[in-house]
N, C-alpha and C positions, 0 to 999 in steps of 0.2 A: 505413136500419136500422143500417148500419155506422157512420155518423156518430154515431148515438145511443149505440152501444156504446162508441165512442171517448170520447164526452162523459162517459159514466158512469165510464170508466176513468181520466179525467183526474185527476192528482194535484195537490194544491195547490202553488204555487210555494214554493221553499225560503225560509224567513225568515232574518233575520240571526242566525245561530247562533253566531257568534263564532270566535275564533282558537283553534287548538290542540286536537288530538286526543291523548289520552295516547299517549306513545311517538312523537310526531311532532316531536321537538325538531329545530330547524334547518330547519323548513318554510319560513321566510322569505317569508311572504306579503307582497305589495307592493301599493300602489294601482295602479289600471289605468294602462297605458301610454297616452301621449297620441298616439302614432304607431305605425303598423304597418310603417314603413320599417325596413330593416336598420340596426343600430346599429354603432358603431365599437368599442365595448367589450363584452365578454361579460358577461351577467347572472350574478350569483353562483348557483352550483348548490347544490341541497340536498345534505345529507350522503349520499354514495353508499353508505356502509356502513349507513345506516338500514334496518332490516328491517321488513317489513310486520308489523303486530301479530298477524296470523294465524300467523306462524311461531313465536310465543312458546309454548313447551311448558311454561311454568311453571304455578304454581297461583294462583288468585285468592283473595282474602280476603273473609270474610263474618262479621259479628258475630251471635252467637246468645246467648240468655239461658239460664242454667242455674240451677235453683232447688234450694237445699240447705235442709233443715230440721234445725236443731241446737238442742236444749234449748228447744223451742218458739219459737225465734227464726228468722225467715225471713231468709235471706241471699241477696242477688242479686249474682251476679258476672258479669262479661263476659269472654269469652275468644274468641280467634280460631280459626275453623274453616277448615281448608284444604280446598278443593274442587277437583275436576278441571275444567279448562277444557272448554267445549263443543267438539265436533268442528267443524272449519271447514266441512265440507261439508253440515252439517245445515241445514234450512230455518230462517230467522230467526223471531223472535217474530211472533205474529199481527198483521196490519196492521189498524188501526182505521179504520173509515169514518166520516167526519164527516157531519152532516146535509146539508152542501152537496155531498156525493158525492165529496169529495177524500179522498185517503188520507194519513194522518199517521203518522209514526214513533212507536213507543213511546219512553218516556223513557229506558229502560235502554240502555246501550251494547252493541253487538254485538261479538264478537271480530272480528279482522281477517279480511278475505275472501280467498279464493283467486283466482287469475287466471281471467278470463272464458274465455280459450282462444284468443287471437290467435296466440300462438307455437306452441301445440300443434295448431293448425288445427281445433280444435273450433268456432271461429267461422268460418263459411264466407265466401268472397269476396263473396257477395251481401249479407252483413250490413255490409259496409264501404262508405262513400260519402265523397265529398269535394267541395269547392266547385269544384275544377279539378285537372287533372293535366298534367304536362309531356308525358307519353307513356304508352303502355300499360304499359311497364316500370316507370314511376314512379306507377302508379295506386294507388288506396286499398287494393287487395288486397295491395300490397307493404308496407303500413305496419304490419308485424308485428315485434315485438321479436325481435332477433337474426337476422332474415332476412338472407341473404347474397346479394350481387350476382353476376352473371355476369362473365366476363372482359372483355367488350366494353362500352365506355362507352355508356350509353343503350340497351342491348339489351332483349329482352323480359323479362328477369329481373333488373332493377336492384334496388338494396338500400335502398329506402325509398319512402314516398309523398312526392312533391314537387309543390307547387302551381305554377301558371304564374307567371312573374315579374310579370306585369301584374295578377295577382289581388290586389286591394286588401284584401280581407277573407277570407283563406283559412280553411277549416275542414276537419277530419277527423272523421268521425262513425261510431259503432258502434251497430247495432241489436241489443240483447240478445234481442229477440223475446219476452221475458217480463218481468213486473215484477221488478226487480232492485235490490238495495241496492248502489250504487256507493260504494266507500270509498277508492280511491286510483288513481293513474296512474303508470306507469313509462314513461319515454321514452328513446330513443337518437337519434343523428343518422343520417346516410346512410352506408351501407356501400358504399364505392367505392374502387377503386385509382386513380381519375382525379380525383375532386373532393372538396372539403371543404364539407359543408352540414349545418347543424344549427340547430334552434330553440333560442333562449335563454330565452324566456318564453312563457307561454300562459295563456289563461283557459279555464274549463270551464263548459259549459251542459248542461241536462237537459231532456228532453221525454218526453211520453207519446204524442204523435201526430205528431211531427216538424214541427209547425207552431208550437205555443206553447212557448217556451223560458224557462227561468229559470236564473240563474247561481249559482255558489258565492260567497257573500259574506263579506267581512271585517267581523267584528263591530265592531272598533275604529273603522272609518271608515264602515261601512255601504255600501261600494262593492264592486264585483265584485273577487274575489281574483285576483291575478296570480301565477302559480306559476313559480318559477325552473326552467329546464329544463337543457340540456346545455352543457358547455364543451369537449367533444370528441365525436367521432362514435360511440364504442363504449361508454363507461362508462354503464351504466343508472342513471338518476336517478329516485328514488321521491319522489312528493308524496302525502301522505295528505290527504284532504279535511278541512276544519275540522269538518264534520259529514257523515256518510254521507247519501246522497240516494237515495230510491226513485223509479225512473223506468224507462222502457223504452229510451230513447235517451240516449247521452252524446256530447257534441261537444267537441273540442279546438279552440280558436281561437288559433293562433300570433299573438303580439304583436310579438316581435322575433326576429331571427335573425342569424347571423354576417354581418358586413359583407362584401359582395362575393359572398355565397353565396345560396342559395335557401331557401325555407321547406320544409324536409324533416324528416320524423321517422319513427321506428318506435316502436310503443307496445304496451303491455299494460295491461289494465284489471283492477283488483281489484274483484271483485263477488260478492255472495252472492245466491242465489235467495231470493225471499220468496213467501209463500202468496198466492194469487189468490182472494180471498173470493167474487168474482162469477163465477169460472171462465170468464173471457172469453178467456183465452189457452191454447193447447195446452200441456200439461205438458212441461217440459224433460226430455230424455232423461237417465236416471239412469246414473251411472258406478258400477260396482261389480263384485264377484265373489262367487260363492257359497262360495268357499274361505275358511275361517276362519284367515287368515294375518295376519302382522304387517305391515300396509301403512303403512310410514312410512320416512323416511330415517334411516339409522343412521350415526352417527359412529363413530370407531374403538372407543371404549369400548362403545357399544351393539352394534356388530357382534360384538365378542368375546363379549359376554354372550349374544346370540342364538345364536351358534354353540355355545356351551357348553350352552345349553338344549336344542338339537336333539340334541347328543351324549348328554345325560343322558336324553332321551326315547327315543332309539334307540341304546343303547350297543352292541348286537350288530352293527349294520350301519354304524356311523360311527366315524370317527377324525379328530381334529384334529391337524395338524402344521404346522410352520413351515418354509419353504424358505430363509429368510434375513431380513435386515432392510433397511428403507429408509435413505435418507441420514440421516434424523433418528432412526433407531433403532426405528421401529415394525415389528413383526414382520409378515411376509407369510404370513398364515394360509391353510391349505388345509383344506377339508372333504373327506375321503375317504368314499365311500359304496359298500359292497360287503358280501357275505355273509361274507367273511373279510378284514376291514379290516387293513391293515398288511402284507400279503404278496401277492406276485404268484403267481397260480394258473396252472399250466401250461394253455395253451389259452384263457385268459380275456383278452380285449383290454382295453387301458387307454385311457380317453378323458378329455379335460379340457375345461373351460370357463375362460377367463380374462377378467376384467372389470377395469375401472378403470385401464387403461393410461394413459389421459388422466384426470386426477383430477376434472375438471369434467363428465365424461360419466358421470352417476351412475346412469342407469337399469340398466345391465348389472349393477352392484354389487347393486342391490336385487332384480333378477330372480334372481340366483344365491342370495341369502339366502332368497327366496321358494321357489326350487326345492328347496333342501335341506329346508326345512320341509315342503313338499308331499310329497317322496319319503319322508320319515320317516313322516308321517301316513298316507299311502296304503299304505305297507308294513305298518304296524301294523293297518290295516283289511283287509289281504289283497288289495289290488287286483292282479289278475294281471299287468297290463302293468308296473307298477312292480316287482312281485316278480321278474319275469323280468329286468328291467333290472339290479336289484341282485344277482341270483344269477349272471347270465351276463356281467356287465360290471363293471369296476372304474372308478368315476367319481371324478374329482378336480375340485373347484370352488375356484378362486382368485378370490374376489370383489373384491379390491382389490390390484392390482399396484403402484399408485402411491398409497399411503395418505397421504403427505405432501401431494400435490396435492389429494386429496379433502378433507382437513381444511381447507385454505385455501378451497376452494369451498363447503364446508358452512357455514363461518362467515359467508360472504357471503349465503347463501340461494339458493333455486332461481331466483328472478326477478332477483336483483341480481348474480349471479356473472359475467354477460356470456358472451361467446363463447370467450374464451381463458384467463381467470384460473383457475389451478389445473390447467391442461392439463399443464404440465411438472412434473418432480419438483423437489425443493427446490434442486437444483443448476442448474436451468434447462435440463435435458436433456429432449428429446422422446423418450420411450422407444420410440416407434414407428419412429424412425430410428436407433436406437442399437445394433441387432444387427449382427453382422459382415456385410459385403457379400461373400457367397460367389458371387453371380451373375457378377460380372466375371471372376474367375479361371476359372470353369467355361466361360463363353462364349469366353474367349481360348483355352483349351485345345481347345474344340470347333473353333474357327476354324483351329487348327494341326493338326487331325486326331489329337489325343492322347487323345480320349475314345472308348471306355472302356478302351483297352488300357494306356495309361500313367497317365492321370488318371481316377479313378473318376467315375461320374455320380451318385454318392450319398455321403452321409456325408463331405462335404468337410471337411477339418480347418480349425480356426481359423487365420486369417492371423497371421503373426508379430507384426505391428504391433499386433494386437488384444490380444495377451497380455502386452504390456509393462506395467510398473507404472504408467507415466504415461499410458497409453491412456485416452481419454475414454469410459469405460464406467461407467454408473451401477451402484450396488450392486444395485438392483432388477433390472437386466438380467442381471448376473452370476448372481444367485440363480436366475432363471428358466432360464438356459442350463444351469446345473448340475442343475436339476430335470429338464430335458429329457433330459440325458445319463444320468440315474440311473434313469429309468422308461421302459420301452419303449412310449411313447404311439403310438397308431395314428391317432387322429382328434382334432381340436380345433377350437374356434371362439373367436375373439377378439371380445368384445362392445364395441362403440363406440356413439356417439350423434351426432346432428346431421343425420342423413339416414335415408332408408328404402330400403336396398339391401343386397345381399350381394355383396361383392367377393372375388375369388379370385386366386391367384398366376398369373403373376408380378406383383408389385407394382412392379417396377423395369423401365423400358424397356430394351430391348437396344441400341437406337441411342443412343450417348453424347449427352447434353445434350438428348434429345428430351423435351418436356414430357409428352407422352402418345403411346402407341403400343401397339397390340395385341401383347401378348407372352405367348403361352400356354406352359404347361409341357408336357412329354411326356404328362402325365396330364390333359390338358385336358378330356377326356370325363368323367372322374371328378369333377373340380372343378366342372364345370358342373352335374353331377347333384347334388352335395352342396349347391351354392348354390341350385339350384331347389327342392330338398326344403325348405329353411328358408323361402325366399321364398314357396313355394306353400302353406305351412301357417301363415304369419303373417297374422293377420286384417287388420292395417292395410295390409300390402303388397297384399293381395288385394281391398281395397275399390275397386271400379271408379269410385267418385265422388271419390276423394281427389285433391287437387291436389298438384303438386310441392312439395317442402319449400322449395327455394331456387332453383337455377338450371338444374337438369337434371331431365327427366321420365324416371326410370328405369323406370316402368311400361311404357313403349313397348318395352322389351327384357326383359320378364319379371322386373323388379326385381333383376337380377343384372348384374354387369359385371366384366370383367377389370381387375384393379387398375391395371395400367400404362396401360390404355386410358382410365382415369379421370384419374389424375394419378400421376406417377412417385414412388415412395417407396423410395429406397435404404436398405438395412439394415432392412427390415421383419421383423417376427416371422414372418409367413406364409412368406416366401421362405426365411428362415433355418431354420425348422422343416422345410421340405420338403427342403432341401439338406444339412442337418447331421444330421437324424434320419429315422426312418421315418414321421413324423407328417404327415398331410395336414391343413392348417388354412386356414380362411377367416375373413374379417372380416364381422361382421354389424353394420350400422348400424341401430340399433333404433328410432329415432324422430327426428322433426324437432327436437324440444326436447331439448337435451343433458341438462338437469337439470329434469325435469318436477316439478310440484308434487305433494305427497303425495296430493292428491285424484285425481290422474291414475293413480296406481300400480295400483289394482285393475283398471282397464281395460287398462293396459299389460300386466299379468300375463295377462289373458284373451287379449290379442293374441298373446302369445308362448308361452303354456304348451304348447300342442300342438307348436309348432315346436321348442321346446327338447327335448321328449321324442322327437319323430320324428327329429331330427338325431342324437341319441345312438344311436338304433337303426340308423343307417346303417353302423355299424362292422361289421355282419353282411353287408354287400354285398361280394362278391368271393370270394376263396379264403383258406383258412387251413389250417394243418397243423403238423407237427413234422418236423424233419430229424434223423434218428438215424444213429448208427454201426451198420452192418449186423451187426457182430460182437458188440458190447456192448449194443446197444439204448439206449445213452445219447444224450441230445440233444446236438447239435453247436451251440455258440454261434457267432455271427458268420458263419454260412453265408449266402451271397449268393443271393437269389431274383431271377432275371431272367425277364422276359416278352418274348418275341419281338415286335418292332415298337414297344416302349415303351422309350425310352432313359433309364430311371430304375429302379434296383434298390432292393430293401429287404434287410434282414438279419434273422437270427433273434436272439431274445433268449437269455439265458444258459441257458435250459432247452431250447433248440432249437426253440421254437415261434415261429411267424411269422403275420402277417396281411397280405394284399395286396389293397387295395381295387381293384376292377375293375367295370366295367359289364358287363351280360350279353353273352356271346359265347364263342367257342372260342379258347383260348390255348395256346401251347406254352410251358411253364414249365420253367426249368432251375434246379436247386439245385447249388451248388458250394461247396467249402470247401478251405482249405489242407490238403494232405496226403491229399485224397480224390479219387476219380474223380467227375466231374460226372455228373448224371443228369437227363435231360429226359423230360418226360411231358406228355400232353395233359390240360388241365383245362377243364371247361365250366362257365361261370357262367350260371345261369338266372334268370328273373324271380321264381322262388320264393325265399322267405326263406332266407338262407344263414347263415353262409358255407359254401361248398362245400368239403368236405375234400379236401386235396391234399397227401398226406404223401410223404416221401422217405426212402430208406435208402441211405446212401453207403458205398462200400467204400474202405478205405485204399489208397493207392498202395504199391507194393513199398518204395520208399524210406522212406515214413512208417512202415511196419511194421518195417523194419530199424532205424530210429532208436529206436523205442519198445523193441524187444527188446534192443538194445545198451545202452540207458539203464538197463534193468531188470536187466541181467546174465544174461538168459536165452539159451539156445542158439537158433541160427537153424534153423528147421525145414527139412527137405530140399526141400519144394516151393518155398519162398521162395528157397533157395540156387540151385536150378536156374533159376528165373525170372530172378534177377539175372544169372546167367551168360549166359542167352540175350540179355538186354538189353545186356550188355557186348559180346557177339559182334556184335550188330546195329550197335552204335556203332562198333566197329572196322572 
């Protein structure tokens, strides 16, 4: 019975459809290679800047006839009508069944197809096969675009599929599991710090039953097309097929590869689902979201336009402001969302999300644009959770910290940008290593026994070298530092991409030159809690069947990790935020794919929506209050809040209000300020939603009262005079 079904589903082999798909200039199809042995020269690669036609957001042209009647004379004119392109994720045109039972493609051309999902892991390991593999770490499950190797040569997580050297006819195969319209292939070489291996040319075959295969043919010669592949290990190379092919299986057959190397590749397949008229295959899972949001990638101009639309839709709870400019002069825009935008309200905590520090890690940028749309929409609808967030919290969203890098990545496109292009700012600076290293001076002072009596354990000043005019500090970094110093942030998350894990400070190892080492902060319990909250409410991280993105399985440890225990990062924003300000910040690695295709965005939003909201709500965990002058009831700015047993303090804002994130427990908390007597009290943090009120009233010291009286020209009261005399007598 199964054989009969397969026979009915068998599609006719592709005919000689000829060279050239619109938009595929530089495809460079060649006649079949006469040998599969390594070659001494590299085959020419296709234009790496070529974009899949599916990324074209332009308009298509269509001719229509318009009939005018004038003085009994019929006039026929032709004009061009602009129509919107069809969405990339929609099902293709109906498939026509021929009398022989084979499936033929309609004559009209389909728009370019999105990726099948090798890089994003929508394609499972079981869908990938190969003729041979050198090892498990170089098996077909590793043949995914942009997959990264481990640190050891040939370990279980190497960076490509590699055929055995003695394999005379290697092939790499993908089972789409459904009738699929294949339109293109993107390849890379092997990611490795030890070897250079990449395929320089390959053929492509298709099948519906994995037994009968047909190839993609060159119309000019009638022979199988040979596609040029890679000339280095990392640059993604796109080849569009001369004509899209409908099949279930696609197979890449390497023809030549780097001399002295092995047949190794990483790949992504461009493919559109098609209808199955016989209903022989289970339907592919749909990607989508019920939220009516703008699910697409936004360049700088589109981002500004979207933020303006949100502001106009919710003018009473939003404000757009800029914190500075990039190296190329693009403004770093922030969307503020609060019931009183533009002002700090006494007792209301400030939180922030920062995305796009690495310009090619685009998902965080889009999630923040989606979040601001969602918060606005749900506030207007009266959603109680969102209403409470906007009335009890002041939220700041910076969707693009590195707009210059993003514009570079955006121009290349989500599949062709590679692993690193657009990561740095226009000056070539990695912003995640560009903040001042405050860890080293703190740890040196701790080793010398100077903390906290001589050197504070919080709000460490910027080092002198960092403030010099010739210091290598990016304008984007300076803008964010000034932003941190201007607003009393309590909680933050820095959104990245390329993994699925939440990392928390410290990001820098305490042992000099150590590549990785567990280096917790004094607030390790709080940071582990914050990280667990995001990871525990992120759908992708909680999927028990998901495989590791690259070389580490973070699910074994709850999808959280101490940053320094992963890899040391001197000058990270997380460490700087903790040591220079009151703000607790973690890094969220949102997805295996740094720059997911637009059709992945609805699912990524669903994966992260609840996590983004729940993390913001953690600003209520711990204690909060106001430190006031006992005599005047005015708030005291810069008062220090210390917690016994935790060697890290926070300070009050200019109105005297403060927030101290703490996990449930009993704490002895001390408030102190210059010119005042310190006050210590017990504060209990419960599992109930907080924050727990913990207010302080401080009394001025006699010296401080005397200074203020003398400065104002007032007389010294008798009680203060007698007290000062007693103090002098004790001193004598």
